[in-house]
N, C-alpha and C positions, 0 to 999 in steps of 0.2 A: 522525432515528431514535434512539431512546432508548438502545439498548445501545451505541451509539457517540458519545457526546458529545464534542465536540472544540471547541476555541476557534477562532473564524472564520479567524483569520491562520494557522492550521495547515493549512488545506485547500489541497490541491495541484490538485484538480479535483473538480467536481460537476456531475451532471446528474440527470434524474428517476430514473434507475435505480440509480446507484451513487455512490460518492465516495471519493477518496483523499485521506488526510491524514497529517501527520507524527504518530507516536505520542507520547503525552504520557508514557508509561512506556516509555522507550527503553532498547535494550541496544546501541545503536550510533548515531552521527550519521547522521541521515537515515532512521532506522527509519520505515517507512511502513506504513500500512494501507489496503487497497482493500477495501470492503464493500459489499455490495448493501444497498439502501434497503429493499426488500420482504423480509419475514421468509421465509426459505428455511433449513431446517435442514441440509442437506447439498448438495454439488455434484451428487450423483446425482439429486437433484430438480429440477434446472434443464432447461428445454428446450434443445435444441441451440444455438439462436441467442443465447439469454441467456448460456450458458457461453462461447460464441465471443466474444461482447462483453465479458464479464467479463475473459477471458483477454487479448484484444487490449489492453484497458486496463491490466491488470497489466504486460504486456510493454512498453507504451509509457512507463509510470511507471518501470519498471525501467531501461529505456535512459536516461531523463532523470536517475535518480539516478547511473548510472555516469558519464554526461557531467558532471554537475553537481559530483559529488564526487570525480571522477578516480580511481574504483576500477574494478578489472577484473571484479569478481563481486559480484552481488547475490542472496543467497539467497532463494528463494520458499518460504515456509512456510504450508501450509494446516492448520489445526486447528480442529476443530469444538465445543470446548469451550463456547462461548457458544450453540450450536445456531443460530448464524446465519452464513451464507456470508460468509468475509472471508479475505483473503491478508495475511501479514505479509512485508514486503519489507525485508530486513536487509542493509545493505552490508558486504562483508567488507573489512576493512583488513589488518592484518598477520597476524591469526589465520586459521587455516584449519580446515576441518570443523566438528566439533561445538564446539571452542574458541570459536568466534564466538558461540555460544549461552550461554557460561558466564560472561559478564560480567555484573556486577550491574546492575540496572535503575537508571537516572538519571530523575528527573523533569524533564522539559523545560518550561521556562517562556518561553524565547526561540524564537520560531518564524520568525525573520527569514530562515532558510535556504529556507523555502517559496517565496518570490519568485524566488529563484535558479533552484529546480527547476522550478517553473511554466513559465519561459521555455524550457525545454528539452523540455517534453511536445510531441511531434510529431503523434501520432496522434488519438486520441479523437474518433471520429465514429460514431455508432451506425448500424451497416450496415442496420438494419431500417427507416430512414426513407428 
Protein backbone atom coordinates (compact mmCIF):
# COMPACT_ATOMS: atom_id res chain seq x y z
CA UNK A 1 0.00 0.00 0.00
CA UNK A 2 1.40 3.32 -1.09
CA UNK A 3 0.49 5.41 1.99
CA UNK A 4 2.30 3.09 4.36
CA UNK A 5 5.64 2.15 2.89
CA UNK A 6 7.89 0.30 5.29
CA UNK A 7 10.96 -1.88 5.34
CA UNK A 8 10.18 -5.58 5.03
CA UNK A 9 12.06 -6.30 8.27
CA UNK A 10 9.74 -3.88 10.14
CA UNK A 11 6.61 -5.94 9.39
CA UNK A 12 5.20 -7.77 12.42
CA UNK A 13 2.18 -9.29 10.69
CA UNK A 14 0.61 -9.17 7.24
CA UNK A 15 -2.28 -10.78 5.42
CA UNK A 16 -4.48 -9.78 2.48
CA UNK A 17 -6.54 -7.36 4.64
CA UNK A 18 -4.07 -5.49 6.85
CA UNK A 19 -0.58 -5.31 8.18
CA UNK A 20 1.24 -4.31 11.36
CA UNK A 21 4.71 -2.82 11.35
CA UNK A 22 7.18 -0.91 13.48
CA UNK A 23 6.97 2.82 12.78
CA UNK A 24 9.94 4.38 11.02
CA UNK A 25 9.15 7.72 12.71
CA UNK A 26 8.80 6.53 16.28
CA UNK A 27 8.06 8.33 19.53
CA UNK A 28 8.76 5.23 21.66
CA UNK A 29 10.60 1.95 21.27
CA UNK A 30 8.09 -0.46 19.76
CA UNK A 31 5.82 2.25 18.26
CA UNK A 32 3.72 0.20 15.86
CA UNK A 33 1.15 0.92 13.16
CA UNK A 34 -1.70 -1.40 12.21
CA UNK A 35 -3.20 -0.38 8.87
CA UNK A 36 -5.82 -1.66 6.48
CA UNK A 37 -4.60 -2.33 2.96
CA UNK A 38 -7.89 -1.35 1.34
CA UNK A 39 -8.40 2.40 1.17
CA UNK A 40 -11.04 3.32 3.72
CA UNK A 41 -11.15 6.90 4.97
CA UNK A 42 -12.77 6.35 8.38
CA UNK A 43 -13.63 3.60 10.87
CA UNK A 44 -17.32 4.41 10.49
CA UNK A 45 -17.15 3.19 6.88
CA UNK A 46 -16.03 -0.32 7.82
CA UNK A 47 -18.39 -3.26 7.85
CA UNK A 48 -18.79 -4.78 11.30
CA UNK A 49 -16.77 -7.90 10.47
CA UNK A 50 -13.90 -5.82 9.07
CA UNK A 51 -13.92 -3.56 12.14
CA UNK A 52 -13.93 -6.61 14.44
CA UNK A 53 -11.02 -8.18 12.58
CA UNK A 54 -9.04 -4.95 12.65
CA UNK A 55 -9.58 -4.50 16.37
CA UNK A 56 -8.82 -8.15 17.16
CA UNK A 57 -5.53 -7.66 15.34
CA UNK A 58 -4.82 -4.38 17.14
CA UNK A 59 -5.39 -6.11 20.49
CA UNK A 60 -3.22 -9.10 19.54
CA UNK A 61 -0.36 -6.82 18.52
CA UNK A 62 -0.84 -4.68 21.65
CA UNK A 63 -0.59 -7.81 23.82
CA UNK A 64 2.56 -8.89 21.97
CA UNK A 65 4.10 -5.46 22.54
CA UNK A 66 3.29 -5.57 26.25
CA UNK A 67 4.83 -9.02 26.60
CA UNK A 68 7.88 -8.34 24.41
CA UNK A 69 8.72 -4.92 25.83
CA UNK A 70 7.69 -5.66 29.43
CA UNK A 71 5.41 -2.61 29.58
CA UNK A 72 2.10 -2.44 31.40
CA UNK A 73 0.40 -0.09 28.96
CA UNK A 74 0.24 0.48 25.21
CA UNK A 75 -1.74 3.50 24.07
CA UNK A 76 -4.02 2.95 21.07
CA UNK A 77 -4.29 6.08 18.96
CA UNK A 78 -6.62 6.40 15.99
CA UNK A 79 -6.17 9.44 13.80
CA UNK A 80 -7.50 9.87 10.29
CA UNK A 81 -5.10 12.53 9.02
CA UNK A 82 -4.07 10.30 6.11
CA UNK A 83 -7.68 9.44 5.19
CA UNK A 84 -6.68 5.80 5.64
CA UNK A 85 -7.79 3.65 8.56
CA UNK A 86 -4.83 2.89 10.81
CA UNK A 87 -3.95 2.71 14.51
CA UNK A 88 -0.77 3.79 16.26
CA UNK A 89 0.21 1.54 19.17
CA UNK A 90 2.55 3.43 21.47
CA UNK A 91 4.16 1.62 24.40
CA UNK A 92 4.20 3.60 27.62
CA UNK A 93 7.37 3.44 29.63
CA UNK A 94 7.95 5.93 32.48
CA UNK A 95 5.78 8.79 31.23
CA UNK A 96 2.01 8.92 31.66
CA UNK A 97 -0.90 10.47 29.83
CA UNK A 98 -0.10 13.02 27.16
CA UNK A 99 3.55 13.11 28.21
CA UNK A 100 3.98 9.88 26.24
CA UNK A 101 3.22 11.85 23.07
CA UNK A 102 5.52 14.80 23.76
CA UNK A 103 8.69 12.92 22.92
CA UNK A 104 10.57 13.90 19.80
CA UNK A 105 10.26 11.48 16.89
CA UNK A 106 13.24 9.29 16.20
CA UNK A 107 13.94 7.73 12.81
CA UNK A 108 14.27 3.98 13.27
CA UNK A 109 16.71 2.14 11.05
CA UNK A 110 17.21 -1.02 13.12
CA UNK A 111 14.07 -3.16 13.11
CA UNK A 112 15.56 -6.19 14.88
CA UNK A 113 12.93 -5.76 17.61
CA UNK A 114 10.33 -7.01 15.10
CA UNK A 115 11.46 -10.64 15.41
CA UNK A 116 10.98 -10.60 19.18
CA UNK A 117 7.48 -9.11 18.87
CA UNK A 118 6.40 -11.47 16.07
CA UNK A 119 7.03 -14.46 18.33
CA UNK A 120 4.52 -13.11 20.86
CA UNK A 121 1.60 -12.41 18.52
CA UNK A 122 -0.94 -15.01 19.59
CA UNK A 123 -4.17 -14.38 17.69
CA UNK A 124 -4.39 -13.20 14.13
CA UNK A 125 -6.81 -15.39 12.31
CA UNK A 126 -9.46 -13.83 10.13
CA UNK A 127 -12.78 -15.09 11.58
CA UNK A 128 -14.47 -14.51 8.22
CA UNK A 129 -12.77 -17.54 6.66
